[in-house]
N, C-alpha and C positions, 0 to 999 in steps of 0.2 A: 504494500500500500504506500509506504514512504517513498519507494522508488518511483511509483506511478505519479505521485504528487510532485516529486522533484522534476520529472519530465514535463508535467503540466506547467510548472513555474518557468522552466527554461524556454519552452516554446512560446509561452505567453509573453515573456520578456522580449524575445525575438520579434514577435508580432508587433508590439508597440514601438520598437525601434524602427522597424521597416515602415510602419505607418507614419511615424514622425518624419523620416527621411523622404517618403513619397510625397508628403504635402509640400515640400520645398522644391519639387521638380517642376521646371517651367513647361508650359504646354503651348503649342502653336496649332491653332485650329485652321483647317482648310475646308473649302466648299467644293463638292462635286455635284454636277447636275447633268441631266441628259434626258433622252427619250427612249422608249422601248416600242419597237414596231414589228409587225409581221413581215418576215423575210420575203414573202411572195407578193402579198397584196399591198405592202407599205402602209397598212392600216395601223394607226396608233393604238396600243393595247392599254386599256384602263384597268388599274388594280393589280398590275404585275408587281411582284415582290423583288426588291433589290437590296442586297446586304453585302457587307464587307466580310470576306471569309475570315473565320477565326475570331470574330467579334460579335457582339449583340447589336451593333449599329446597323439599322436597316430602314427602308422606306418603301412606300407603295406609289405607283404612278397615279397621277390625278386624272381628271376628265380629259385632259389634253395629252395623256400618255407621257407626262413629264414627271421627273422625280428630282429631289434635292437632298444631299447628304452633307452634314457637317461632321468633320472628323479631325482628330489630332494626329492621324497617321500621315506620313509623307508619301507622295507618289514615288514609284508605282506600288499598287496593291491589287489584290484579286477581288472581283465582284462575283457574286452568285445571283443569278436572275432566274426566277421561276414564274410560271403562269399556267393556269388550268388549260390543258389540251396542248401544251407546247413542251418541247424538250428543255430540261434545265440546262442552263449555260453558265460556264465559268470563263471569265476573261480577265486578263491583266490590263489595268487602266494606267495610262501614262499621262493623260491630259485631264484638265479639270472639267471638260465638257465632252460627253460621249453620246454616240447613237448606237443602240444595241438592237440587233436584229435576231428574232427568235424564229426557229423552225417549228412547224407543227409536230406534235408529239409522236414518238415512236412507241412500239410495244415493249421497249426496254424498261425494266423495273428501276424505279428510283432507289438509291441507296438509303437505308434507314440508319440514322446516326443516333447513338445512345451515349449516356454519360455515366453508366453504372460503375465503371472503373475510375470515375472521377476525372475522365478526360474524354474528349469527343472521339468516337471510334465507330466504324461500321459494325452493325450488329452481327454480321456474318463472319467477322474477323476475330471476335472474342470467344474464348473457350468457356462460355457460360450458357446454359439453357435459358433463353430469355424470350418472352413474348412482349411485343410492343404494340400499343394501341395509341394512335395519334388523336390529338384533341378534336380534330374535325370529324373523325370517325365516331368518337364518343358523342359528340353533339348531334350528328346526323341520325344516329341510331337511338336517340333518346336515353342513352345510358348515363344518366346524370349523377350516379353514385356507384360505389364499388359493388353493391348488391346486383345491379344490372350489368356490370362489367363481366361478371362471372359467365355470362352466356357467350361472351366472345373469347374467353380463355378457359377451356374445359379442365385445366389442371387446378383451377381455383375453386374452392368451396367456401361459401359464406352462408351462415345460418343465423337468423335473428328473430327472437320473439318480441324484442324491442331493442332500442339502441344499446342499452347497457348489456343485455344478454346476447352479445354478438360473438360468433365464432368465425374467424378468418383463417382458413387453412390452405396450404398448397400441397398437393399430393396427399391430402388427408391428414397432414401433420401441421402442428403449429400451436393451436389452442385446444383446450378441453372442449369436448362436444357437449352441448346442452346449455345449462344456465351458468353464467359467469361467476367465478369466485375471484374476488379482488386480490387474493393472496398469491396469484400465479402470474408469471410473465408470459407474454405471447411469444411464440416461436417464429412468427412471421413479422419482420420489421415493416413498419408503415412510415414512409418518409414523404414529406411534402416540402419541396425546395430545400432539401438537405436537412430538415428538422425531423427528428424522431417523435412520433405521436405514440405515447405509451398506453393510452386507454383504448380498449376495443370499440367504445362508442364513437371514436373518431371516424371510423369507417362509414358511419351513417351520414356524414356531412355531404352536402351537395358539392359537386365539382364546380369551382368558380374559376373561369378563365384558364382552363387546363390546356397546356401545350402538348404533353405526352405522358403516357403511363407505361412504365417498364416493369414487367413482372419477372423477377429473377427466381429461378427454381433451384432448390437445394441450399445448403449452408453458405452464408456469405459473410461470416464474422470477421474475415481478414480484410474486408473492403469497407464495410459500413460501421458506423459508430456503435450501435447496440448489437450485441451478439444475436444472430439469427440462425436458428437450427433448421428451419424449413424453407426459408426463402425471404424475399423482400419485395415490397411495392415501392418503386421509386417514381414519385409523381413530381413533374415540373410544371410550373405555371408560366404563362406568357410574361415576358419581362417588360419593364418600362422602355419606351422608345423615345429617341431624340427627335423624331418626326411625328407630328400630330397624327394620331390614329384614333378611331372609335368604332365600336360595333354595338348594335342594338338587336335584340332578339325577343320575340313574343310568340308564345305557343298557347293554343287552345285545344282541349280534348274532351272526351267523354268523362263522365263522373265529375264534371265541374273542374277539370284540370286547367290550370292557368300557370304559366311559368314566364317570368320576365328576366332577361339578363342584359346587363349593360357593362361595357368596358371602355374607358377613356384614358388615353395615354398621350404624353407629349413632354416637351422640355420646359423646365422652370428656369433654367439658365443654360449656358454653354456646357456646363459640367454636371448638371443635375436634371434628371428626368423623373417623372412620376407616372403611376398607373393606378387607377381606381376601378374596381370591379364590384358588381352587385349581382346577386341572384336571389330571386324569390319564387317559391313554388307552393301552390295550393291545390288540393284535390279533395273532393268529398270522401267521407268514409265509405268503405266497401262492405261494411256490416251494419245491420240494423238491430239496435238494442230495444226490444219490445218493452223492457222495464222503464226505460227513460224516454222511449219513443224518439230517439235520435240516432243518427248514423255515427259510427265510431271507426277507429283505425283510419283516420284521414291523414293528409299531408299538410303541414303548415310550417314551412321553412323559410328563413330569411338569412342571408349571409352577405358580408361586406369584406373586401380585401383591399388593402392599400399598400402600394410599394413605392419606394424611392430608390433610384439608382444614381449613385455619385461616382463619376469617372474623372478624377483629377488628372490622370494620364491614361494612355492606352494600356498600361501595365497594371492598373489598379481598378478593381470594381468593388464598390461597397453598396450592399443592398440592405435596406431596412424594410421589414414587412410587418404589418399589423392586420389581424383578421379577427372576426367574430362571427359565429354561426349560432342562431337561436331557433330551436325547433319546439313547437308547442302543439303537438297533435292531440286530438281526443283519442287516446289509445294507450295501451293495446289490450284488447280482450279477444279470446279465442273460443270457439265452440268445442263441444265434445265430439271427437271424431269417431271413437269406438269405445266399447265397454268390454273389458277382459274379465273372465272368471278366474279369480285367484284360488289358492288352496285353503283359504280361510273357510270357516263355517258358513252355511247358506245364509244365515241372517246378516253376515258381514259383507255380502256382495252388494255392489252398487245398486242394482235394480231392486233388490229387497229393501235397501235403505231408503231410496227415494219413494218407494211404494208406501212404506210406513209413514213417511212424512207428507203423503198425499201430493207428491210433486211429479211432474212429467216434463221432459224436455219439449220445447215448443217447435221442434224441427225433427225431421226424419233423417236428414243428411246435413253434414257440416257445410256442404256446398250450396245450401239454401242461403247461407250467409246471414243467418238470423241468430241473435243472442238474447238472453234475458238476464244479464248480469245485474246483481243488486248493489254492486260497488261502482261508483263513478270511475271512469278510466282517465288516466293522466300519464303523460310521459315527457315531461319537460327536460330538454337536453340542450345544454349550452356549452359551447367550446370556443376558445379564443386564445390569442397569444401574441407575443412580440418576438421578432428574431432579427439578428444582425449578422450578415454574412459578408466577409471581406476576402477577396481574392487578390493575391500579389504574384505577379509573374516574376520569378527569380530564376535566372539562368535558363535552364531548359525545362523548368517545371513551374508549378503554381503552389504557393502556400495559402491555405484556406483556414479561416477561423469562423466557426458558426456558433453563435451564442443565442440561446432561446429560453423563453419562459412561456409555459402554457398552463391553462387551467381548464377544468371541467366541472360542471354542476349538473346533478341529476335529481329530478324531482318527480317520482312516479307514484301512481296509485293503481293497484291491480286487484282483480278478483281471481284468486289462484285455484278455486275449486271448479271453475269453468261452468258454474250453474247459477240459477237464481235463488238457491238456498243460502241462508245465512250460516254457512259452514266456516270457511276461511274468508272473512268479510273484508279484511284489510291486509294488504302486503305493500308496504311503502318503505323502500330502501333509499331514502334521500342521502346523497353522497356528494362530497366535494374533493377535488384533487388539484394539486399544484405540482408542476414539474419544472426543473431547471436543468438545462443540458449545455455542455460545452464540448466542442470538438475542435482539435487542431489537426491539420492534415497537410502533408506535402506530397504532391503527385507530379511525376514527370520523368524525364530521362536523366540518367547519370552519365551514360556514354552511349555510343551507337549500339552497344550490345545489351545494356542493362537499363531497365526502367521499372517503375513501381510506385507503391503508395506506402507511406508510413504515417501513423497518427496516434492520437490519444483522445479518449472519450470519457466523459463523466456525466452521469445522470443521477439526479437527486429527486425523490418523490415524497410527497406527503398526501396520503389518501386517508379520508376519515368520514365517519357518519356526519350528517349535516342536518340537524344536530343528533338525530337518533333514527334508527331503523325500527319500524313498528310492524308487528304481525299480530293479528287479532282474530279470534274465533267468535262465532255467533251462537244463537240459540239452537241451531241445528247440529252443532258440532258433536253433541253427546251421542247422536246416532251413528255418526261416522267413526267416532273414537271407540264406541262400545265394543268391548272385547270379552264380555261374559254376559250371562243372563241375569245378573244381579239387578234388583230394582233400584239400587243406588244410582245407576246411570240416569234415571228419570228424575232425579232430584231437581226441582224447579230452580232455574237460574244458575245451575252448576257451571256451565261454560259461557254464559252470556257475557259478552265483552271481555272475555278472558284472553290475555295476550302477553306478549313480551316486548320490552323496549331494550334495544341493543345499541351499545356504543362501542366502537372500536376505532383504532387508528393504526396505520402501517407507515412507518418511516423507513424508506429504503434508499440505498445508494449502490451505484454500479460504476466502477472505475476500471478502465481498460487501456491497454497498449496493444496496437496491432500493426502489422506490416505485411505487404505482399510484393514480391518481385517478379519481374518478367525478364528472364535471361534468354537472349537469342543466341543459342549455341551456334546455329547456322541460320540462314535466312528462312529455312523451313522448320527447323526444330527449336521449340521454345520450352523451357522449364520454368514453372511458376510456383515457387514455394510461398507459403503464407503461415504466419504464426500470430497468436493472440494470447494475452494474459488478462484474465478477468478476476475482479474481486467484488463480490456481492454481499451486502449486509441488509438484513431485514429485522426490524424491531416492531413487534405488534403487541397490542393489548386488546383484550376482548372481555366484555362484560355484558350480560343480559339478565334482566330482572323481570319476573312475572308481575302482572297486575290484573285486577278485575276478577270477574267470575264470582261465585258464591264465597263470601267471607266466612270461613269455618275453621274450627280446630279439630274437627273429626278426622282421625288418621286415615280412615278408609276413603273418605271423600277427597282428602288431600292427595292420596295415592293416585286416584283417578285423574285429578288435575295434572299431577306431575307426569302422568303418562302422555299428556299432550304437550305441555310446556313446562320447563324447569329452569331454575337459575343456573347459569354457567359463568365462570370467570377463569381466565388463564392469560399468561404473558409468554411472549416468544422473543428470544434474542438469538438469531441465527446468522452465521456468516460462512462463506465458502469462497475459496480461491482455486483457480484451475488454469491450466494451459490447454489451448486447443490450436488446431492448425490444419493445413491442407497441402497437398502436393498435386499439381496439375502438369501433365505432359501434353503439349500441343504439337501437332505435325501438320504443316500446310503443304499438301502434295503439289498444289498449284493455286492460282488465284481463285479457282472455283471449287476447291475441295479442301476442307479444314476439319481435321480430326482431333479429338482430345479425350483424355481420361483423367479423372479426378478421384482422389481418396482424401477424406477429411474426417477429423474428430472434432466434435463440438459439444457444448454443454448448455442446458437450460438451468437457470439458478434454482436454488432451494425454494419450495413453496410453503405458504402458511395458510392454514384453514381459518377463515373468518366468517363462515356461514353457519356456525353451530356444529357441535360434535355429537356423534351418536353415543348412546349409553349401553351398558350391559350390566344387568343385575343391579340397576340403580346407580352405577358408577359411570362418571363421564370419562370417555376414552381419550384422555389428554395425550396419550402417546401418538394419536393421530393428528395432533396440532400442527405438525410439520410433515412435509413430504420431501423425500430425497431428490437431489438434482437428477436431471436426465443426462445420460451419457449417450451421445449419438455417433455412430460409425456409419459413414456414407461413402458409397462407391458409385460412380457413373461413367459411362462412355458415350461420346456423342460424335456425330458426323454432320457438319454443315456444308451444304453443296449448292452450287448454282448450275443446274444441268444445262441451262442456256441463258442468254442475256435477258430473257423474259420470264424466268422462273427461279424459284428457290425451294429446296427440299431439305429438311433437317430431321434427324433421327437421334433419339437419346434413350439409353437404357439406364435405369437407376435402381439401386439396392440400398435401403436404409435399415440399419439394425439399431434398436434403442434399448438400453438397459435402464431399469427403473422409470419406465414410461409414466408420465404424470397424467392421470385421467380423473375425471369427475364422475362419481357414482351416486346413485340414489339410495335412499333408505326409507322404510315405511314410517319412520319417526317424523311427525309433523314439525317438530322443533328444528329439524335440519332441512329447512325449506328449500334451499338451493343445492342440496346434495353436499358432498364433501370430497376433498381431494384424496387420492390414494395413488400408490405406485403399483403398476403391473410389472412383474419381474422382467419381461422381455417382449418386445414388439418388433415386427418386421414388415416393411413395405417395399415391394418391388414393382417395377412398372416399365412400360415402353411408351414413348411419346413420339408422334410424327406430326410435323406441321410444315406447311408450305403455301406458296401462292404462285399464280401464273397470270401473266397478262397476255391473253390470246391474241389481241390486236389493239389498235388505238382506242377501241371503244368497249372492250369486254375483258373483265378480270375475274379471277376466282381466288378464294382463300379457303384454307381448311386446316383443321387440327384434330388429332385423335389421341386419346390417352387410355392406356390399359393400366389399371392400378389394383394391386392385390395387397390389402393390409390385414394382418392377422395378429392376434395375441399368440405369440410363441409359447409364453408361459404367464398365466395369471391364475394363481391357485386359490386366491382368497377374495374373489369378486362377489359383491352382493348378488343375490338371486334376481332374475328378471321378474317383472310384475306378475306373470302367470304362476310363479312358484312362491310368491309371498304367502306366508302362513303355513308353509310346509315344515318338514322336520329340520331343515337347515336354513340359516339366514345367509350363508355364504356358500359359494360353489367354485369349482375349477372350470374356468371358461377357456382354458388353453386350446388353441386351434380355432377359436371363434373369430368372426370378422370384426374389424374395428368399425366404430360408428362413423357415418357420414361419408363413406367412400363408395362410389360406384365403380364397379369393375371396368365398365366401359363408358366413356364419355367422349363427345366430339362435337365439332361445329363445322358448318360448311356455308360459305357465303359467296355471292356473286354480285357484281355491279356492272351495269351497262351505261355508257354515256354517248352522247351524240350532239354535235353542234346544231344550233337552231336559233330561233328568235321567239320571244314572247312579249306581246304588247309593245312591239317595236324595239325591244331590248335584245342585243346579241348576247349569246352565251352558250351554255351546255345543258341539255336535258339529261337527267340521270334517274336510274331506278335500281333498287337493290333488294335482295332477299337473303335472309340468314336463317338457318335452322340449327337448333341446339338440341342435343340428346344426351341423356344419362340413364344408365341402367339402374336396377333395384339397389337400394342401399339400406343399411340398418340405422335406426334412429334410437338405439339404446346402447349405453356403454357396456352393459351385460347383454350379449345377444339374446333376442327374444323372438319367438315365432310370431308375435302379434305386433311388433314394432318395426317391421320392414316396410319401406315406402316403395311402391311400384315405380318402375322407370317411366319416363315421359319424354316427349319431344315438343319443342316450342318453335313456332315460326314467326319471325319478325320481318317487316318490310318497309320500304320507303320509295317514293317517287317524287321528283321535283325538277326545279330549274335553277341554275346558278347563272346570273347575268354577269357580264364582264364589268359592269359598274359597281359590283359589290353587293347587289341585291339577290337574295335567294328566297325561294318559297318551295316548301315540300310538304307532302302528306306522309304520315308515318303510322305504323300500327305494330303492336306487340301482342304476342300470343294470339295470332290471327285465327288459329283454330279453336280458340276459346276452351283450351284444355283445362279440366279440373285436376289439380294435383296438389299434393302436400309438399311443403318444404321441410317440415319437421313434425315429429310427434312427441309429446311430453306427458309423462306420468304425473297425475295430480298429487299434491302432498297428501300423505296418509295412506296412499296405495289402496284405495277402496275399489279400484278397477277402471275408473274413467280416465280416458286418454284425451288430452287436449290436442287439437290439430291446428298447425300454422299453415295457412293456405297461401298458395301462390296467387298472383293477381290474375283476374279474368282478362278477356280481350280488352285492350285499351287502344285508342287511336286519336289522332289529332292533326293539326296543321301548324307549321312553324314558319314565321316570316323573319328573315334576318337581313340586316344591312350593315355592311362594313365599308368604312371610308378611311 
């Protein structure tokens, strides 16, 4: 730890010295102007993009096909010019005024550039399995958050019953499946503009002015700040421009869908540019609550993002970003999807219980989208933060400092029994979270043979109840909790307003040093070793106190109450240090064939249970308060190819072996409402991934991806029994050989887009149309494999058709789930294990129209 802090101090001192020297460097600005025209017709092209290679400095041509750039670079330098339907052109400029002629586009694929290794590279050249989705694709397909993005990247799995209870996995690994436990770290890193977002709820935010999303598969701990055992999302937003630009977008759809987006950017001075972006989304609820006679599970999101870019010289970029997202849906509540018969006595089965209480579900199928919840639904989710990123070009590389503070506030209210009965009437886990992160990183070339990344990262978190978590039972709870025929269960008021108030806090720190090199032994053979040292500390305190219900001193009645809720208190102080690393061998047969193999070892930090602990014979099992770190051994082989100038085909085989796999399991005890964390002795995930795209001609293109993933418990000898075995002779069982939850053995996507020149309402441009199909096979929705909690496979069809005018105006019609497929995204066992299963439903058919204008 001391060594890590010493490195932090040294790099920080260097950072401030460089910043001070840089501010004294004189700058001479120059102006470059010109026109962009069609090479054949001499028509001036409106809205063409012109940028200086290797910089963020760019502009678009105006209504006269003219552009103007102000730069501190001296001539000559290289321009990159792009325009829809034309070949991208690079040219060296020697004069301050130029005429640029573009040729009509060919069927050659454009190169995709990524920054995953902290420098700009072609995605086909790097030895990492990576999927790239560009911002324009995200916008055109209506994928305005990560949950919708999963239909474009089949190796991604995302499950959410609400924003807090979000599982984001890659290849089925990363986070625990089901309900979120605050005491565990995600295994998939989520980064926005270089800043790590620690809370799973961050994935619920709407994309605001996104430029590109890079999904890296497999461990990436030697490249990114936070250790990532399963992969990473690297999201970059559009940067401020020194030329005035603006975009406006408005969408209307069924179910009252309205979405507005605005982005404005331009210079504040010769060295300072700004960008302000706004996004607001509303949609009516897709479920009708007969109890309140209102629709719930709606969308009510608003977000603002402000950026300032300061460029005192061409070698220094300093970016300040402030953002806030506020979501206040009326949600979330879910219907009963099915009822399972347990091994409890007949009177303890769900159907017998509700019959005794003279209750009947108001629907035959969950897909009627009707509810009768007696608890109001609320899911307030607010995220925001500040970040300062500074890039200094030093020698043949770049020194980067990223400083960030982020916060999260969660204000929910749920009905966890999924019925209109006053059984579990309140579930409100109000929480607050603050995180501070600091990363120093140097990336670049040491010489012609050696390049790489070296860095230090620190993350400090304070997660706490705000001010208290509340769970409360109602007057019907006696019948659900009844475990004998004793008349004492019918004691009036025994469980009325009986509940627990829980307070806990987790203060954690993660400090790391990491490095990865790229050693070119020859022009074809590269060796890429990487290493990381991590030190993680977690201090947690947990206290819950019962309240309400019948106030009595009768020992027998108190025993019945304690069977539902009891007092618990414990403290945790855990720390762990470890080394991890990887070794990659890359061989470039030629410019079109790139092969690589990687072996890596990585770790997920120790976990702490803050969702309540199970009991045995009246004793709280405090030995379950912590779970051991995961040890991940990963092997993969990949082949990236360009069979022709108009096609790409990539193949990856992966094998991941995990010791002490951190999983979340359910228990029949109502007091462990969110389940608890446990270690499975060993887990294995193997798979094969194929992805590619082809541009058949100037007007037609195809993209596709396929993933075969097989995830199993190699050894899990002490797993809780599935719902159908609750009440049997054993409370735990050996599920070794069973399937991991959330993983479809087969998943894939296939898309096509067709374009053609034309005119609409006198405007010249391109018509376009596209179809995308996404498929996944059956998967388990239970940490302990269950015959009743498998979700059938399904296929979804999405489409769009529209027109992009050369003056920046676009209009298109879009539709999602065009086949109106009824499907479940998740199934959840209700607390108490009476047999009812809550169903989280996918969206029905949605459609709308979008109008966009960019200038």
